[in-house]
C-alpha positions as CSV (number, residue, x, y, z in Angstrom):
1,M,19.1,16.1,11.8
2,S,15.8,18.0,11.4
3,Y,12.8,16.4,9.8
4,V,10.6,18.6,7.6
5,I,7.7,17.0,5.6
6,E,5.7,20.2,4.8
7,Q,6.4,22.2,1.6
8,R,4.4,24.9,-0.2
9,D,5.1,25.7,-3.8
10,D,5.9,29.4,-3.1
11,Q,8.8,28.4,-0.8
12,L,10.8,27.1,-3.8
13,V,10.2,29.9,-6.3
14,N,13.6,31.4,-7.6
15,T,15.6,29.5,-5.0
16,S,19.1,28.3,-5.6
17,A,20.5,24.9,-4.6
18,A,24.0,23.6,-4.1
19,I,22.8,20.0,-4.9
20,R,21.3,19.6,-8.3
21,Y,20.3,16.7,-10.6
22,E,19.9,16.8,-14.3
23,L,17.8,14.0,-15.8
24,R,18.0,13.2,-19.5
25,F,15.9,10.7,-21.4
26,D,17.7,10.3,-24.7
27,R,17.7,6.5,-24.1
28,A,14.2,6.1,-22.9
29,P,13.4,3.4,-25.4
30,Q,16.1,1.3,-23.7
31,H,14.5,2.1,-20.3
32,L,17.4,4.3,-19.2
33,V,17.6,7.7,-17.6
34,H,20.9,9.5,-17.5
35,V,21.5,11.4,-14.2
36,R,24.1,14.1,-13.7
37,M,24.4,15.0,-10.0
38,R,26.2,18.3,-9.2
39,V,27.4,19.0,-5.7
40,E,28.7,22.5,-4.9
41,R,30.3,24.0,-1.8
42,V,32.4,20.9,-1.2
43,S,34.9,21.5,1.6
44,S,36.3,18.0,2.5
45,P,38.8,15.7,0.8
46,T,36.0,13.2,0.0
47,I,32.3,13.2,-0.1
48,T,30.0,10.2,0.2
49,L,27.0,9.7,-2.0
50,V,24.3,7.2,-1.0
51,M,21.6,5.4,-3.0
52,P,18.7,4.4,-0.7
53,V,17.8,0.7,-0.3
54,W,14.1,1.1,0.2
55,A,11.1,3.4,-0.4
56,P,9.2,4.8,2.6
57,G,5.8,3.3,2.8
58,S,7.0,0.0,1.2
59,Y,8.8,-2.0,3.9
60,K,11.3,-4.1,1.9
61,V,14.9,-3.7,1.1
62,R,15.1,-3.3,-2.6
63,D,18.8,-2.2,-3.1
64,Y,18.1,0.4,-5.8
65,A,21.8,0.8,-6.5
66,G,21.5,-2.6,-8.3
67,W,19.8,-0.7,-11.2
68,Q,22.6,1.8,-11.4
69,G,25.3,1.6,-14.1
70,N,28.2,3.5,-15.7
71,V,29.0,5.6,-12.6
72,E,31.7,8.2,-13.3
73,A,32.9,11.0,-11.0
74,Y,34.5,14.4,-11.9
75,T,35.9,17.5,-10.3
76,V,34.8,20.8,-11.7
77,R,37.0,23.9,-11.7
78,G,35.5,26.6,-13.9
79,A,35.2,25.2,-17.4
80,Q,37.5,22.3,-16.6
81,R,35.9,19.0,-15.8
82,T,38.4,16.3,-14.8
83,R,37.8,12.6,-14.0
84,T,38.5,11.8,-10.3
85,T,38.8,8.7,-8.3
86,M,35.9,7.0,-6.5
87,R,35.3,3.8,-4.6
88,W,32.3,1.9,-3.3
89,R,32.4,2.0,0.5
90,D,29.6,-0.6,0.6
91,K,26.8,-1.8,-1.6
92,T,25.0,1.5,-1.7
93,S,27.6,4.2,-0.7
94,L,30.0,5.8,-3.1
95,E,33.1,7.7,-1.8
96,V,34.3,10.4,-4.2
97,T,37.7,12.1,-4.0
98,T,37.5,15.9,-4.4
99,D,41.2,16.7,-5.1
100,G,40.6,20.1,-3.5
101,A,37.8,21.1,-5.9
102,D,34.7,22.7,-4.4
103,I,32.4,21.2,-7.1
104,I,31.8,17.5,-7.8
105,E,29.8,16.0,-10.6
106,V,28.8,12.4,-10.9
107,D,27.2,10.8,-14.0
108,Y,25.3,7.5,-14.0
109,L,22.6,5.6,-15.7
110,I,19.5,4.1,-14.1
111,Y,17.6,1.2,-15.7
112,G,13.9,1.3,-15.0
113,H,11.4,-1.2,-16.5
114,E,9.3,-2.4,-13.6
115,R,5.8,-0.9,-13.5
116,T,5.1,-0.7,-9.8
117,V,4.4,2.3,-7.6
118,R,7.8,2.0,-5.9
119,T,10.1,1.5,-8.9
120,N,11.1,3.4,-12.1
121,H,9.3,2.7,-15.4
122,I,10.8,4.3,-18.5
123,N,10.0,3.7,-22.1
124,R,9.5,5.8,-25.3
125,M,6.0,6.7,-24.2
126,H,6.6,8.1,-20.7
127,A,8.8,8.1,-17.7
128,F,7.8,7.4,-14.1
129,I,10.7,8.4,-11.8
130,M,10.9,7.4,-8.1
131,P,13.5,9.8,-6.8
132,V,14.3,7.4,-3.9
133,A,15.3,4.8,-6.6
134,T,17.1,7.3,-8.8
135,L,18.8,10.1,-7.0
136,M,21.7,9.6,-4.5
137,Y,22.0,11.9,-1.6
138,V,25.1,13.6,0.0
139,E,25.8,12.1,3.3
140,G,25.5,14.8,6.0
141,R,23.7,17.3,3.6
142,T,20.2,16.0,3.4
143,D,18.7,19.1,5.0
144,E,19.6,21.4,2.1
145,I,17.4,22.5,-0.8
146,H,17.6,20.1,-3.8
147,H,16.8,20.9,-7.4
148,V,15.9,18.6,-10.3
149,L,16.2,19.7,-13.9
150,L,14.1,17.6,-16.4
151,K,15.6,17.5,-19.9
152,H,13.1,15.8,-22.3
153,D,11.3,16.4,-25.5
154,A,8.3,18.5,-24.4
155,K,6.6,17.8,-27.8
156,L,6.6,14.0,-27.1
157,W,6.1,14.3,-23.4
158,P,4.1,17.6,-22.8
159,K,2.9,16.8,-19.2
160,V,4.8,16.7,-15.9
161,S,2.9,15.7,-12.8
162,T,4.6,15.8,-9.4
163,Q,4.4,17.2,-5.9
164,L,7.9,18.8,-6.4
165,S,7.6,22.6,-6.6
166,P,8.4,24.7,-9.7
167,V,11.5,26.8,-9.2
168,R,11.1,28.9,-12.4
169,P,8.8,28.9,-15.5
170,S,9.5,26.1,-18.0
171,S,12.0,27.0,-20.7
172,S,13.9,25.5,-23.5
173,D,16.5,24.6,-21.0
174,G,14.1,22.2,-19.3
175,I,11.8,22.1,-16.3
176,L,13.4,23.0,-12.9
177,L,11.8,21.6,-9.8
178,G,12.7,21.8,-6.2
179,A,12.4,20.3,-2.7
180,L,13.3,21.9,0.7
181,N,15.3,18.8,1.6
182,Y,16.2,15.3,0.5
183,D,13.4,13.7,2.5
184,L,10.9,15.6,0.5
185,L,12.7,15.0,-2.8
186,A,12.9,11.2,-2.1
187,D,9.1,11.2,-1.4
188,S,8.1,13.0,-4.7
189,P,7.5,10.7,-7.7
190,I,7.5,12.3,-11.1
191,E,5.3,11.3,-14.1
192,I,6.4,12.6,-17.5
193,G,4.5,11.9,-20.7
194,D,1.3,12.7,-22.6
195,H,-1.1,11.6,-19.9
196,V,-4.5,13.2,-19.2
197,V,-4.4,16.1,-16.6
198,K,-7.4,17.6,-14.8
199,T,-7.2,20.3,-12.1
200,F,-9.8,21.2,-9.5
201,T,-10.1,23.0,-6.2
202,A,-11.4,21.3,-3.0
203,A,-11.1,22.1,0.7
204,G,-9.5,25.4,-0.3
205,A,-6.5,23.8,-2.0
206,K,-5.4,23.1,-5.6
207,H,-5.5,19.5,-6.8
208,E,-4.3,17.7,-9.9
209,L,-5.5,14.4,-11.4
210,A,-3.1,12.7,-13.7
211,I,-4.4,9.6,-15.5
212,C,-1.8,7.6,-17.3
213,G,-2.5,4.7,-19.7
214,Y,-3.6,4.0,-23.2
215,H,-7.3,3.3,-22.5
216,E,-9.8,6.1,-22.6
217,V,-11.4,6.7,-19.2
218,D,-13.9,9.2,-17.8
219,A,-11.6,11.7,-16.2
220,D,-14.5,14.1,-15.4
221,W,-16.2,11.3,-13.4
222,M,-13.0,10.7,-11.5
223,V,-12.7,14.3,-10.6
224,E,-16.2,14.3,-9.1
225,Q,-15.3,11.4,-6.9
226,L,-12.0,12.9,-5.8
227,V,-13.7,16.1,-4.8
228,R,-16.0,14.0,-2.6
229,I,-13.0,12.1,-1.1
230,V,-11.1,15.3,-0.3
231,D,-14.2,17.0,1.3
232,V,-15.1,14.0,3.5
233,E,-11.7,13.2,4.8
234,A,-10.7,16.8,5.3
235,N,-13.8,17.3,7.4
236,V,-12.5,14.9,10.0
237,F,-9.3,17.0,10.5
238,G,-10.7,20.5,9.9
239,G,-8.9,21.0,6.6
240,V,-5.9,19.9,4.5
241,P,-2.2,20.3,5.3
242,Y,-1.1,21.3,1.8
243,D,-1.4,24.0,-0.8
244,R,-1.4,21.5,-3.7
245,Y,-2.0,17.7,-4.1
246,V,-1.5,15.4,-7.0
247,F,-3.5,12.2,-7.6
248,I,-1.5,10.0,-10.1
249,I,-3.6,7.1,-11.4
250,W,-2.2,4.4,-13.6
251,A,-4.8,2.6,-15.7
252,Y,-2.8,-0.3,-17.2
253,P,-3.8,-3.9,-17.5
254,G,-2.5,-6.1,-14.7
255,V,-1.2,-3.4,-12.4
256,G,-2.4,-2.8,-8.8
257,G,-1.5,-1.2,-5.5
258,G,-0.8,2.3,-4.3
259,L,1.8,4.4,-2.4
260,E,1.3,7.5,-0.4
261,H,3.4,10.7,-0.4
262,A,3.3,14.0,1.5
263,R,1.4,15.8,-1.3
264,S,0.6,13.1,-3.7
265,S,-0.3,9.5,-4.2
266,V,0.3,6.9,-7.0
267,N,-2.6,4.5,-7.5
268,A,-2.4,1.6,-10.0
269,V,-5.6,0.0,-11.2
270,D,-6.8,-2.1,-14.2
271,P,-8.7,0.1,-16.7
272,S,-11.8,-2.1,-16.1
273,S,-12.1,-0.2,-12.8
274,F,-13.6,2.7,-14.7
275,L,-16.1,0.5,-16.5
276,D,-17.2,-2.2,-14.0
277,K,-19.2,-1.1,-11.0
278,G,-17.8,-3.9,-8.8
279,R,-14.2,-3.1,-9.6
280,S,-14.8,0.7,-9.3
281,S,-15.5,0.3,-5.6
282,G,-12.0,-1.2,-5.2
283,L,-10.5,1.9,-7.1
284,L,-12.4,4.3,-4.8
285,S,-11.3,2.4,-1.7
286,L,-7.7,2.5,-2.9
287,L,-8.0,6.3,-3.4
288,T,-9.5,6.9,0.0
289,H,-6.8,4.7,1.5
290,E,-3.8,6.4,-0.1
291,Y,-5.3,9.9,0.5
292,F,-5.9,9.2,4.2
293,H,-2.2,8.4,4.5
294,L,-1.3,12.0,4.0
295,W,-2.4,12.4,7.6
296,N,-1.9,9.0,8.9
297,V,1.7,7.8,8.4
298,K,3.1,10.7,6.5
299,R,2.5,13.1,9.4
300,I,0.9,11.1,12.2
301,R,3.6,8.5,12.3
302,P,5.5,6.0,14.4
303,V,8.7,7.6,15.8
304,E,10.8,5.2,13.6
305,L,9.2,6.4,10.4
306,G,10.7,9.9,10.0
307,P,13.4,10.9,9.9
308,F,14.4,7.8,8.0
309,D,17.5,5.8,7.7
310,Y,17.6,5.1,4.0
311,T,20.4,2.5,4.2
312,R,18.6,-0.2,6.3
313,E,15.3,-1.5,7.6
314,N,13.4,0.9,9.8
315,L,11.7,-1.5,12.2
316,T,8.5,-0.4,14.0
317,S,5.9,-2.3,15.9
318,M,3.3,0.3,15.0
319,L,2.2,-0.6,11.5
320,W,-1.1,-1.5,13.1
321,L,-1.5,2.3,13.3
322,A,0.1,3.3,10.0
323,E,-1.6,0.6,7.9
324,G,-4.2,-1.1,10.1
325,M,-6.0,2.1,11.0
326,T,-5.9,3.2,7.3
327,S,-7.3,-0.2,6.2
328,Y,-10.2,0.4,8.6
329,Y,-10.9,3.9,7.5
330,D,-10.6,3.4,3.7
331,D,-13.9,1.4,3.4
332,L,-15.5,3.6,6.1
333,F,-14.6,6.7,4.1
334,A,-16.0,5.0,1.0
335,Y,-19.2,4.6,2.9
336,R,-19.2,8.2,4.2
337,C,-18.5,9.4,0.6
338,G,-21.7,7.6,-0.5
339,F,-19.8,5.1,-2.7
340,L,-21.3,2.3,-0.6
341,T,-24.7,1.8,1.0
342,Q,-24.9,0.9,4.7
343,R,-25.6,-2.7,3.9
344,E,-22.8,-2.8,1.2
345,Y,-20.4,-1.4,3.8
346,I,-21.4,-4.0,6.4
347,N,-21.1,-6.8,3.8
348,T,-17.6,-5.4,2.9
349,L,-16.6,-5.7,6.6
350,A,-17.8,-9.3,6.5
351,N,-16.4,-10.4,3.2
352,D,-13.2,-8.4,2.8
353,H,-12.1,-8.1,6.5
354,I,-13.5,-10.5,9.1
355,S,-14.0,-13.6,6.8
356,K,-10.4,-13.1,5.4
357,L,-9.0,-13.0,8.9
358,L,-10.8,-16.1,9.9
359,R,-9.0,-17.9,7.1
360,V,-5.6,-16.9,8.6
361,P,-4.4,-19.6,11.0
362,G,-1.4,-17.4,11.7
363,R,-3.6,-15.1,13.8
364,F,-3.2,-17.6,16.6
365,R,0.6,-17.8,16.3
366,M,1.8,-14.2,16.0
367,S,0.6,-10.9,17.4
368,V,-0.1,-7.9,15.2
369,R,2.7,-6.0,16.9
370,D,5.2,-8.7,16.0
371,S,3.8,-9.0,12.4
372,S,4.5,-5.2,12.1
373,T,8.1,-5.5,13.3
374,L,8.7,-8.4,10.9
375,A,6.9,-6.8,8.0
376,W,10.1,-6.5,6.0
377,L,10.4,-10.3,6.0
378,K,6.9,-11.6,6.6
379,L,4.7,-9.4,4.4
380,Y,7.0,-8.3,1.6
381,M,9.0,-11.6,1.4
382,Q,6.3,-14.1,2.3
383,S,6.9,-17.8,2.2
384,P,4.1,-20.0,0.7
385,D,3.4,-21.1,4.3
386,A,3.0,-17.5,5.6
387,N,-0.7,-17.6,6.0
388,N,-0.3,-20.3,8.7
389,R,2.3,-18.2,10.7
390,F,1.7,-14.5,10.1
391,P,-1.4,-12.3,10.4
392,S,-1.2,-9.1,8.2
393,Y,-1.1,-5.9,10.2
394,Y,-3.2,-4.4,7.4
395,L,-6.0,-7.0,7.9
396,K,-5.9,-7.7,11.6
397,G,-4.8,-4.2,12.5
398,G,-7.8,-2.8,10.6
399,I,-10.2,-5.1,12.5
400,V,-8.6,-4.1,15.8
401,M,-9.4,-0.5,14.8
402,L,-13.0,-1.4,13.9
403,L,-13.5,-3.0,17.3
404,L,-11.8,-0.1,19.1
405,D,-14.1,2.3,17.4
406,L,-17.2,0.3,18.5
407,H,-15.8,0.1,22.0
408,V,-15.4,3.9,22.2
409,I,-18.9,4.5,20.7
410,D,-20.4,2.1,23.3
411,H,-18.6,3.6,26.3
412,T,-19.5,7.2,25.4
413,D,-23.1,6.5,24.3
414,G,-22.3,7.5,20.8
415,K,-20.9,10.9,21.8
416,K,-17.3,10.0,20.8
417,S,-15.7,7.7,18.3
418,L,-12.3,6.9,16.9
419,D,-12.5,10.1,14.9
420,D,-11.9,12.0,18.1
421,G,-8.8,9.9,18.8
422,L,-7.6,10.8,15.3
423,R,-8.1,14.5,15.9
424,A,-6.0,14.2,19.1
425,L,-3.2,12.6,17.1
426,W,-3.5,15.3,14.5
427,A,-3.3,18.1,17.1
428,H,-0.2,16.5,18.6
429,Y,1.4,16.4,15.1
430,K,0.7,20.0,14.4
431,A,2.3,20.9,17.8
432,N,5.3,18.6,17.2
433,P,5.7,18.1,13.4
434,E,9.3,17.1,13.5
435,K,8.8,14.1,15.9
436,G,6.9,10.8,15.5
437,L,4.9,8.9,18.1
438,T,5.8,6.1,20.5
439,E,3.1,3.5,21.1
440,A,2.6,4.8,24.7
441,E,2.1,8.4,23.4
442,C,-0.3,7.2,20.7
443,I,-2.5,5.2,23.1
444,A,-2.5,8.1,25.6
445,L,-3.7,10.5,22.8
446,F,-6.4,8.0,21.8
447,E,-7.6,8.1,25.5
448,R,-7.4,11.9,25.7
449,G,-9.4,12.4,22.5
450,T,-12.1,9.9,23.3
451,G,-12.2,10.2,27.1
452,V,-12.1,6.4,27.4
453,Q,-9.5,4.2,29.1
454,L,-8.2,2.1,26.3
455,R,-4.6,1.0,27.0
456,D,-5.4,-2.4,28.7
457,L,-7.8,-3.4,26.0
458,L,-5.8,-2.3,23.1
459,N,-2.5,-3.7,24.4
460,G,-4.2,-7.0,24.9
461,W,-5.5,-7.0,21.3
462,L,-2.1,-5.9,19.9
463,D,-0.1,-8.5,21.8
464,G,-2.6,-11.3,21.9
465,T,-3.1,-14.4,19.7
466,T,-6.6,-15.3,20.8
467,E,-9.7,-14.6,18.8
468,L,-10.9,-11.0,18.8
469,P,-14.3,-10.3,20.3
470,F,-16.2,-9.8,17.0
471,G,-19.6,-10.9,18.3
472,E,-19.5,-8.9,21.5
473,L,-18.7,-5.5,19.9
474,L,-20.7,-6.0,16.8
475,G,-23.6,-6.7,19.1
476,K,-23.3,-3.2,20.5
477,V,-24.6,-1.8,17.2
478,G,-27.3,-4.5,16.7
479,L,-25.2,-6.8,14.4
480,E,-24.1,-10.4,14.8
481,L,-21.5,-12.5,13.1
482,D,-22.9,-15.6,11.4
483,V,-20.5,-18.3,10.3
484,S,-22.5,-21.2,8.8
485,V,-22.2,-24.0,6.2
486,V,-23.1,-23.0,2.7
487,Q,-26.4,-24.7,1.7
488,P,-26.8,-25.7,-1.9
489,K,-29.5,-23.9,-3.9
490,A,-31.9,-25.5,-6.4
491,I,-30.8,-24.8,-10.0
492,T,-33.4,-24.4,-12.7
493,F,-33.4,-23.8,-16.4
494,G,-36.0,-22.9,-19.1
495,E,-39.5,-22.8,-17.7
496,A,-38.3,-23.4,-14.2
497,R,-37.3,-27.0,-15.0
498,A,-35.0,-28.6,-12.4
499,F,-31.4,-28.9,-13.5
500,A,-29.2,-31.9,-12.8
501,S,-28.3,-32.3,-9.2
502,V,-25.1,-30.4,-8.7
503,P,-23.0,-31.4,-5.7
504,P,-22.3,-28.6,-3.1
505,S,-18.8,-27.1,-3.0
506,K,-16.4,-28.6,-0.5
507,F,-13.5,-27.1,1.3
508,Y,-10.0,-28.7,1.1
509,G,-7.7,-25.9,2.5
510,W,-5.3,-26.0,-0.4
511,T,-4.5,-23.8,-3.4
512,L,-3.8,-25.7,-6.7
513,A,-2.1,-24.4,-9.8
514,D,-1.9,-25.7,-13.4
515,Q,1.7,-25.9,-14.5
516,G,2.4,-27.5,-17.9
517,G,-0.1,-30.3,-17.5
518,R,0.8,-30.9,-13.9
519,I,-1.3,-29.9,-10.9
520,L,0.8,-28.6,-8.1
521,V,-0.2,-27.7,-4.5
522,K,0.8,-24.1,-3.9
523,S,-0.4,-23.6,-0.4
524,V,-1.8,-25.6,2.5
525,E,-3.7,-24.2,5.5
526,D,-3.1,-25.7,8.9
527,E,-5.9,-27.9,10.4
528,T,-7.6,-28.4,7.1
529,P,-8.4,-31.5,5.0
530,A,-5.2,-31.0,2.9
531,Q,-2.9,-30.6,5.9
532,L,-4.5,-33.6,7.7
533,A,-4.0,-35.6,4.5
534,G,-0.3,-34.9,4.8
535,L,-0.1,-32.8,1.6
536,G,2.7,-30.2,1.2
537,I,3.6,-27.3,-1.0
538,D,4.8,-28.4,-4.5
539,D,3.3,-31.9,-4.2
540,E,1.9,-32.9,-7.5
541,I,-1.6,-34.4,-7.7
542,V,-1.4,-37.2,-10.3
543,A,-4.7,-39.0,-10.0
544,V,-8.0,-39.0,-8.0
545,D,-9.3,-42.5,-7.2
546,G,-7.1,-43.8,-9.9
547,K,-8.2,-41.4,-12.6
548,R,-5.4,-39.4,-14.2
549,V,-5.8,-35.6,-13.8
550,T,-4.1,-33.0,-15.9
551,S,-5.8,-29.8,-14.8
552,T,-7.3,-28.2,-11.7
553,T,-10.7,-28.4,-13.3
554,M,-10.4,-32.2,-13.6
555,V,-9.4,-32.4,-9.9
556,E,-12.5,-30.4,-8.9
557,Q,-14.8,-32.4,-11.1
558,F,-13.6,-35.8,-9.8
559,L,-13.6,-34.7,-6.2
560,A,-17.2,-33.5,-6.6
561,E,-18.5,-36.8,-8.0
562,R,-19.1,-38.6,-4.7
563,R,-20.5,-35.7,-2.7
564,G,-17.8,-35.2,-0.1
565,E,-16.8,-38.8,0.7
566,P,-13.1,-39.5,1.3
567,R,-11.1,-39.7,-1.9
568,Q,-7.9,-41.5,-2.7
569,L,-5.1,-39.2,-4.2
570,T,-2.1,-40.4,-6.0
571,C,0.7,-37.9,-5.7
572,H,4.3,-37.2,-6.7
573,C,7.1,-35.7,-4.6
574,D,10.8,-35.5,-5.4
575,G,10.8,-38.3,-7.9
576,R,8.7,-40.7,-5.9
577,M,5.0,-41.6,-5.8
578,F,2.8,-41.7,-2.7
579,E,-0.9,-42.1,-1.9
580,T,-3.1,-40.4,0.7
581,T,-6.8,-40.0,1.5
582,I,-8.4,-36.6,1.7
583,T,-11.8,-36.0,3.4
584,P,-13.4,-32.7,2.4
585,A,-15.2,-30.4,4.8
586,P,-18.3,-28.3,4.2
587,V,-17.7,-24.8,2.8
588,Q,-18.5,-22.1,5.4
589,T,-19.6,-18.5,4.8
590,C,-19.2,-15.5,7.1
591,S,-21.8,-12.7,7.1
592,I,-22.8,-9.9,9.4
593,K,-26.5,-9.8,10.0
594,D,-28.9,-7.6,11.9
595,V,-30.0,-9.0,15.3
596,A,-33.5,-10.3,15.4
597,T,-34.8,-7.3,17.3
598,I,-32.6,-4.2,17.5
599,S,-33.0,-2.1,20.6
600,S,-33.2,1.7,20.6
601,R,-29.7,1.9,22.2
602,Q,-28.2,-0.4,19.5
603,Q,-29.8,1.7,16.8
604,Q,-28.5,4.9,18.4
605,L,-25.0,3.5,18.5
606,R,-25.2,2.2,15.0
607,D,-26.3,5.7,13.8
608,A,-23.4,7.3,15.6
609,W,-21.0,4.8,14.0
610,L,-22.4,5.1,10.5
611,K,-23.2,8.8,10.3
612,R,-22.2,10.7,7.2
613,L,-20.5,13.9,8.3
614,V,-20.8,16.0,5.1
C-alpha cells in the first residue's frame, strides 16, 4: 500500500470517485448525521467496510463504531435498490454481501455530541465532522480517490471550512469535496456552520482562519499573529509544503487542546484567550505547536505513523520526536515570533517545562522511550498514580530536545543548532515522502545536519532514568537553574501598615478535592509528606487536630495555623477511621537565572540560541 499525504486543490477538480459519501444533517438537533456510503466497481462476492478505532495524532483506541447506529446495506442495479445481507466480522468491520451487483450502498447514523478536537460535535448550530470517526473505508481500496457530498441548509450553515479540496462549484445539490485517498480523507476535519472566516496569504500560499463560537473575538488580530507564525516557521524549512492551509479555532468556554492535520489544524481555547494577555500566550503557543506538526509528525514521522493501521494501536518509541520536539519548539517559536520577550521565554522554560518535570517522580522510573511506546495506556488512560510512574514524552521529550539544542550550539561555537538537524530531516522527507523514519535514521540525520556526534548522548537521555544535566547545559549559555525554598514576603496595607503575620505556604505532595462536603485525596506524590504519612488516593480527610473539616479551604487554614509543625489527621477509608501524622515540607521554587558574570562565549552562544530569524 502506498502512502501519500500531499494534496493540492487543483488535483481534485472535476475528478470522479468510485467511493462516495453523502452526509445529511436533517437530525442535527438530535446530534445525528446520516451517512450514505456508495461503493462502485465491486467485483467480489463480499466487501468489507471498516470504521477506524483511533484518530492519528491522538494515541488512544476510541472505537468510533460505538457511535454508529441503524446500519443497513443495499445492492444497486440501475434504479433498483435492494436490501442485502451483512454481518459484523468484528467490533469495527462490516462484511456486506454483494449478490453479484457492482454497486453497494450502506446507510448509517453517527451520533456526535462530544466537543473535542478528535470527535464529532453536531447540533442545530453547526457540525464538526471528524472523518476518521464518521466514514468507513473499503478494505483493500484506501488508495483510491474519495468524494464527500455535504447536504445541509446553506442558509443556516453558510460556511464550510476544511482541507478537503473542492471537486466542483457549490450547487443546490450540495458541496462536493474530495481527497486523493482515504488517509487524506480521514485526516481532514470539516467545520460547517455560520462561523467567522478570514483569508490571507503568507509564505506564498493561501490560508483560511475559521473562528467558531458564540463570543465575539478579534479575528483581524488573530490573522496578524498567524501571518507571523507562518512566516517564522516556514523560514526554518525554506517554505511551506502546501497550496492552502486552514486554521480552525474553537472559542468555547471550557474547551482545550489541539490536533494537527496535513493542511489544517483544530485548536480549542476558552474565549478569554482573546481578552487576557496571560491566556493569549497559551493560545499562541498552541497555534505554533499544531502548525509545526505539519512538518514534524505529519511528514517527518516515525516509521510506524504512516501508513496507518486504523484497526489497532500503532506503537512507536519515537513520540519524543513527534511530540517532544514539537513541545520544545512551540514556545521557542512563540519567542521567535515576538510573542515572548527573552526573559519571558526563559521563565517559561523554568515554570512550564523544567519545574513541572521536577515534580514528576516517574522520571526516575520509566524512560521517555518507554513512555512513548506505552502512550496509549499511560498518557491517554492515566491512573491517578501515573505521575509517580510515568514521565510524559511531551514534557521530558521537550526538555531532552532543549538540552540537545544547547549541546549542538556549544559544540559548534554557535554555528549550528537543532534547526540544522530539522532541515536534514526535512530534506530526507522530501526525497522519501512515502516512508517514515527509524530512530537510527533520525539520529543519523541529526548528526549529518549538525555535524556533531549525538547518538551516545541522545540514546542515554532517551533510555535513562537519571536526572538530566540541566545545570551543565544551561551553563553553556550563561544560565543557571535555581531550586530554592520560597521565602515569605512582608504584607502591608493602607499607608504601608504591616498586615497580620501570614504563615508561609507548605508542601504536602497531595491533591485534595471537595466532594459533597467531603475532602478526598485525589493524588499522592512519592517521597512527599502525604506519602510518608501513609495517605492514599480516595482517603477522606475528616479532621485536622480534632477539628472537623468540610472543605479544602478549611484543611488549608487549619494546617497553616501552627506554621509547619506536625499535624494529626483523622481520616476515613472503606468504612473505617484511622489517624496519621503529617509533617509539611517547605515549598520550593524553580527558576532560571543569569550567572553572576556571563562570559563573552556564553553570551555568544546565548545569542545563537535565541536569535530571531525573520
